[in-house]
C-alpha positions as CSV (number, residue, x, y, z in Angstrom):
1,M,-21.3,-202.7,171.7
2,S,-22.8,-200.7,168.9
3,I,-22.6,-197.0,168.9
4,N,-25.3,-194.9,167.2
5,E,-23.3,-193.4,164.4
6,N,-25.7,-190.5,164.0
7,A,-25.8,-189.5,167.7
8,D,-25.4,-185.9,168.5
9,L,-22.7,-185.5,171.1
10,D,-22.3,-182.8,173.7
11,P,-18.6,-181.7,173.7
12,S,-19.3,-179.2,176.6
13,Q,-19.0,-182.1,179.0
14,V,-15.3,-182.4,178.2
15,E,-12.5,-179.8,178.5
16,D,-9.7,-180.5,176.1
17,L,-6.4,-179.4,177.7
18,R,-4.2,-181.4,175.4
19,G,-3.0,-178.3,173.5
20,A,-2.6,-176.2,176.7
21,G,1.2,-176.5,176.8
22,S,2.8,-176.1,180.2
23,R,1.0,-176.9,183.4
24,G,1.0,-173.4,184.7
25,G,2.1,-172.5,188.3
26,G,0.6,-172.0,191.7
27,I,1.1,-175.4,193.3
28,G,2.1,-174.6,196.8
29,G,3.6,-176.5,199.8
30,R,0.8,-178.0,201.9
31,G,-0.8,-181.4,201.7
32,G,0.4,-184.9,202.5
33,V,0.7,-188.3,200.9
34,N,-1.9,-190.8,201.9
35,A,-1.6,-194.5,201.5
36,A,-3.4,-194.5,198.2
37,A,-1.9,-191.3,196.9
38,G,1.3,-190.8,194.8
39,C,1.0,-194.2,193.0
40,L,3.2,-194.4,190.0
41,T,4.6,-191.0,190.2
42,M,6.2,-191.8,193.5
43,L,7.7,-194.9,192.0
44,L,9.1,-193.5,188.8
45,P,12.6,-193.1,190.2
46,L,12.7,-196.8,190.9
47,F,12.1,-197.6,187.3
48,R,15.2,-195.8,186.3
49,R,17.3,-197.6,188.9
50,N,15.8,-201.0,188.8
51,P,13.7,-202.3,185.9
52,K,12.2,-205.1,187.9
53,L,10.8,-202.6,190.4
54,G,9.7,-200.4,187.5
55,I,7.5,-203.2,186.3
56,A,5.9,-203.3,189.7
57,A,5.4,-199.6,189.6
58,M,3.5,-199.9,186.4
59,L,1.3,-202.5,188.0
60,V,0.6,-200.1,190.9
61,A,-0.5,-197.5,188.3
62,V,-3.4,-199.8,187.3
63,L,-4.4,-200.0,191.0
64,C,-4.7,-196.2,190.7
65,F,-6.7,-196.2,187.5
66,A,-9.7,-196.5,189.7
67,G,-8.5,-193.0,190.3
68,Y,-10.0,-192.0,193.6
69,L,-7.2,-191.0,196.0
70,V,-7.9,-190.9,199.7
71,L,-8.3,-187.4,201.0
72,N,-6.0,-185.9,203.5
73,S,-7.1,-183.9,206.5
74,T,-7.4,-180.6,204.5
75,G,-10.1,-182.1,202.4
76,Q,-7.9,-182.0,199.3
77,L,-6.2,-184.9,197.7
78,G,-2.8,-185.7,199.0
79,N,0.5,-185.3,197.1
80,L,0.2,-186.7,193.5
81,G,3.9,-186.2,192.8
82,L,7.2,-186.1,194.5
83,G,7.0,-182.5,195.8
84,G,4.7,-180.7,198.2
85,L,1.2,-180.0,196.9
86,G,-1.5,-177.4,197.7
87,G,-5.0,-176.5,196.8
88,D,-4.1,-173.5,194.6
89,T,-3.7,-174.1,190.9
90,A,-3.4,-172.0,187.8
91,Q,-6.3,-172.7,185.4
92,Q,-5.1,-174.1,182.1
93,P,-6.7,-172.8,179.0
94,E,-9.1,-175.2,177.2
95,D,-9.8,-175.3,173.5
96,N,-12.6,-177.6,172.4
97,T,-12.6,-176.3,168.8
98,E,-10.7,-179.3,167.4
99,L,-12.7,-181.8,169.5
100,Q,-16.0,-180.2,168.4
101,Q,-15.1,-180.5,164.8
102,A,-13.7,-184.0,165.0
103,C,-16.6,-185.4,166.9
104,S,-19.4,-183.7,165.0
105,T,-21.8,-185.7,162.8
106,A,-20.1,-184.1,159.8
107,N,-17.1,-186.5,160.4
108,P,-18.1,-190.0,159.2
109,D,-14.9,-191.4,160.9
110,R,-15.4,-189.8,164.3
111,F,-15.8,-192.9,166.3
112,Q,-12.5,-194.3,165.0
113,R,-11.1,-191.7,167.4
114,T,-10.6,-192.5,171.1
115,D,-11.5,-189.0,172.2
116,C,-14.8,-189.1,170.3
117,R,-15.8,-192.5,171.6
118,N,-14.9,-191.4,175.2
119,L,-17.1,-188.3,174.7
120,L,-20.0,-190.5,173.8
121,Y,-19.3,-192.7,176.9
122,I,-19.3,-189.5,179.1
123,N,-22.5,-188.3,177.6
124,S,-24.1,-191.6,178.3
125,I,-22.9,-191.9,181.8
126,Q,-24.1,-188.4,182.7
127,A,-27.4,-188.9,181.0
128,Y,-27.9,-192.0,183.1
129,W,-27.1,-190.2,186.4
130,Q,-29.3,-187.3,185.4
131,Q,-32.2,-189.6,185.7
132,A,-30.9,-192.2,188.2
133,L,-29.8,-189.9,191.0
134,P,-33.2,-188.2,191.5
135,Q,-35.1,-191.5,190.8
136,H,-33.1,-193.6,193.3
137,F,-31.7,-191.1,195.8
138,G,-34.1,-188.1,195.5
139,Q,-31.3,-185.7,194.7
140,Q,-30.5,-183.7,191.5
141,Y,-27.5,-184.6,189.6
142,Q,-24.8,-182.0,188.9
143,R,-22.6,-182.7,185.9
144,A,-18.9,-183.1,186.2
145,K,-16.6,-182.4,183.2
146,T,-13.8,-184.7,182.1
147,R,-10.5,-183.0,181.4
148,L,-8.4,-184.6,178.7
149,F,-4.7,-183.8,179.2
150,S,-1.5,-185.0,177.8
151,G,1.6,-185.6,179.9
152,G,0.8,-183.6,183.0
153,V,-1.9,-181.4,184.5
154,D,-2.6,-179.2,187.5
155,T,-5.7,-179.8,189.5
156,A,-7.3,-178.5,192.7
157,C,-5.9,-181.7,194.2
158,G,-2.4,-181.1,193.1
159,S,-0.2,-182.0,190.1
160,A,-0.6,-185.2,188.2
161,D,1.0,-186.9,185.2
162,A,0.0,-189.6,182.8
163,G,1.4,-192.3,185.1
164,M,-1.3,-191.6,187.6
165,G,-4.0,-193.1,185.4
166,P,-7.5,-191.5,185.4
167,F,-8.7,-190.0,188.6
168,Y,-11.5,-187.9,190.1
169,C,-10.7,-184.8,192.0
170,P,-13.3,-183.8,194.5
171,G,-11.6,-180.4,195.0
172,D,-12.8,-179.3,191.6
173,N,-15.3,-182.0,190.7
174,H,-13.5,-183.0,187.5
175,I,-12.4,-186.3,186.1
176,Y,-8.9,-186.3,184.6
177,I,-7.5,-188.7,182.0
178,D,-4.6,-188.9,179.6
179,L,-6.0,-191.2,176.9
180,S,-2.7,-192.9,176.4
181,F,-3.6,-194.8,179.6
182,Y,-5.8,-197.1,177.6
183,D,-2.8,-198.4,175.6
184,E,-1.2,-199.4,178.9
185,L,-4.4,-200.9,180.1
186,A,-4.7,-203.1,177.0
187,R,-1.0,-203.9,176.4
188,R,0.5,-204.3,179.8
189,F,-2.5,-205.4,181.8
190,G,-4.5,-207.5,179.4
191,A,-7.7,-205.5,179.5
192,P,-8.4,-204.4,175.9
193,G,-11.7,-203.5,174.4
194,Q,-13.8,-200.3,174.0
195,F,-16.1,-201.2,176.9
196,A,-13.2,-201.5,179.2
197,Q,-12.6,-197.8,178.5
198,A,-16.3,-197.1,179.2
199,Y,-16.0,-199.0,182.5
200,V,-13.0,-196.8,183.5
201,L,-15.0,-193.6,183.0
202,A,-18.1,-195.0,184.7
203,H,-16.1,-195.9,187.7
204,E,-14.7,-192.4,188.0
205,Y,-18.1,-190.8,187.6
206,G,-19.2,-193.2,190.4
207,H,-16.8,-191.3,192.6
208,H,-18.5,-188.0,191.6
209,V,-21.8,-189.5,192.6
210,Q,-20.3,-190.4,196.0
211,T,-19.2,-186.8,196.4
212,L,-22.7,-185.5,195.5
213,L,-24.3,-187.9,198.0
214,G,-21.8,-187.1,200.8
215,T,-20.4,-190.6,200.8
216,E,-16.8,-189.6,200.3
217,A,-17.0,-187.0,203.1
218,E,-18.4,-189.6,205.4
219,V,-15.6,-192.0,204.5
220,R,-12.9,-189.4,205.0
221,R,-14.2,-188.7,208.4
222,A,-14.3,-192.4,209.3
223,Q,-10.7,-192.8,208.1
224,Q,-9.7,-189.9,210.3
225,R,-11.5,-191.4,213.3
226,D,-10.3,-194.9,212.7
227,P,-7.0,-194.8,210.7
228,A,-6.3,-198.5,211.5
229,N,-9.2,-199.3,209.2
230,A,-8.6,-196.6,206.6
231,N,-7.8,-199.2,203.9
232,R,-11.1,-201.1,204.6
233,Y,-13.1,-197.9,204.1
234,S,-11.2,-197.2,200.9
235,V,-12.0,-200.7,199.6
236,S,-15.7,-200.2,200.2
237,M,-15.6,-196.8,198.4
238,E,-13.9,-198.3,195.3
239,L,-16.2,-201.3,195.2
240,Q,-19.2,-199.1,195.4
241,A,-17.9,-197.1,192.4
242,D,-17.5,-200.4,190.5
243,C,-21.1,-201.2,191.4
244,Y,-22.3,-197.8,190.2
245,A,-20.4,-198.5,186.9
246,G,-22.3,-201.7,186.6
247,A,-25.7,-200.0,187.1
248,W,-24.8,-197.6,184.3
249,A,-23.8,-200.5,182.0
250,N,-27.3,-202.0,182.6
251,A,-28.9,-198.8,181.3
252,A,-26.3,-197.7,178.7
253,S,-28.3,-198.9,175.7
254,R,-31.3,-196.8,176.9
255,T,-29.4,-193.6,177.4
256,T,-30.1,-190.8,175.0
257,S,-28.5,-187.5,173.9
258,A,-30.0,-184.1,174.7
259,T,-32.0,-184.3,171.5
260,G,-33.4,-187.7,172.4
261,Q,-31.2,-189.9,170.1
262,P,-30.0,-193.2,171.5
263,L,-26.2,-193.1,172.2
264,F,-25.8,-196.9,171.9
265,T,-27.9,-199.2,169.8
266,S,-26.8,-202.2,171.8
267,V,-24.6,-203.4,174.7
268,T,-23.6,-207.1,174.4
269,Q,-22.4,-209.7,176.7
270,K,-19.0,-209.3,175.1
271,D,-19.0,-205.7,176.3
272,I,-19.8,-206.7,179.8
273,D,-17.1,-209.3,179.7
274,E,-14.6,-206.6,178.7
275,A,-15.6,-204.6,181.7
276,M,-15.4,-207.6,184.0
277,Q,-11.9,-208.4,182.6
278,A,-10.8,-204.8,183.4
279,A,-12.3,-205.1,186.9
280,S,-10.4,-208.3,187.5
281,A,-7.1,-206.9,186.1
282,V,-7.1,-204.1,188.7
283,G,-7.9,-206.2,191.7
284,D,-5.4,-205.8,194.5
285,D,-4.5,-209.5,194.6
286,S,-4.0,-209.6,190.9
287,I,-1.7,-206.6,191.0
288,Q,0.3,-208.0,193.9
289,K,0.7,-211.3,192.1
290,K,1.9,-209.6,188.9
291,A,4.3,-207.6,191.0
292,G,5.9,-210.8,192.2
293,G,4.7,-210.4,195.8
294,S,2.5,-212.5,198.1
295,I,-1.1,-211.7,198.7
296,N,-1.5,-209.2,201.6
297,Q,-5.1,-208.4,202.2
298,D,-4.2,-205.8,204.8
299,A,-2.7,-203.7,202.1
300,F,-5.8,-203.8,199.9
301,T,-7.2,-200.4,199.0
302,H,-9.5,-201.2,196.0
303,G,-10.6,-204.8,196.6
304,S,-9.7,-208.2,195.2
305,S,-10.3,-209.2,191.6
306,Q,-13.3,-211.3,192.7
307,Q,-14.8,-208.5,194.7
308,R,-14.4,-206.0,191.9
309,Q,-16.1,-208.3,189.5
310,Q,-18.8,-209.2,192.0
311,W,-19.8,-205.6,192.7
312,F,-19.7,-204.5,189.1
313,N,-22.0,-207.5,188.3
314,Q,-24.2,-206.6,191.3
315,G,-24.8,-203.2,189.7
316,Y,-25.2,-204.6,186.3
317,S,-27.6,-207.4,187.2
318,S,-29.8,-205.3,189.5
319,G,-29.7,-202.1,187.5
320,D,-30.3,-200.4,190.8
321,P,-27.6,-198.2,192.4
322,K,-29.4,-198.5,195.7
323,Q,-28.2,-202.1,195.7
324,C,-24.6,-200.9,195.9
325,N,-24.2,-200.7,199.7
326,T,-20.6,-202.0,199.9
327,F,-20.3,-200.6,203.5
328,A,-22.9,-203.0,205.0
329,G,-21.6,-205.9,207.1
């Protein structure tokens, strides 16, 4: 992957909360934990008591890096932590001043920084959907901001910490990520590479597209009507987000900034291999094996390694998000 070193970036697509200090208050007592919610934060006490279980907890965190947590009956995400959660949250102050300066063309070393590279990925992903959504689905795209946080954050879906991995909150239409997650993704789970990071973000924005198209609402209703198959609906949702990520990857080298500058000069097979490796690493079967357990397909919520690679490749090979109907059959 070659980034256009002279590309103008749009920092307004990111809200930098890393200097916001405390989370703020206002998280109340309603909400419930769904099968996919809670993830690592629910397992953190196990790590302190039993290191072996703690390793399993870290593996579960990668399952959650896909980030989309199944909605509860209130239409908000379920409990992201150990306490009760609600939909009310105090807004944290954002300060993009440092990010704007660091990621401007005046800084020749800006793309040595993870936050600036991720800003470029976000600009590219949203530039793609700005054209692809009306072209393929006849609907205008509405941008979603990514919120960078450090340690913990309050959202319209409840409280989260870095252990949750990146996630999309349909309650406020934001993507949330603590950039230290990428260190865990590379070191613990064997999915290094810059394009693995781009895949993570493209997957999360795939969930935003699902919200805009009404897919997530339809899935939530189906899960409520047919709870016995809730996991199956979740798998289809996650695989579709992988496919949408692949469709973006196909077009990434053709995306441009607001001023018409290319954001990438090339996307290579090595980059696609990095994305495929990340998709495999977060397959349900791969995580279950790494946790020392047997393969239990009934417990799958995101799809197997093979399925995740298959659907990313489906989007990448076709370049057509309309070919991402993971719910058929």
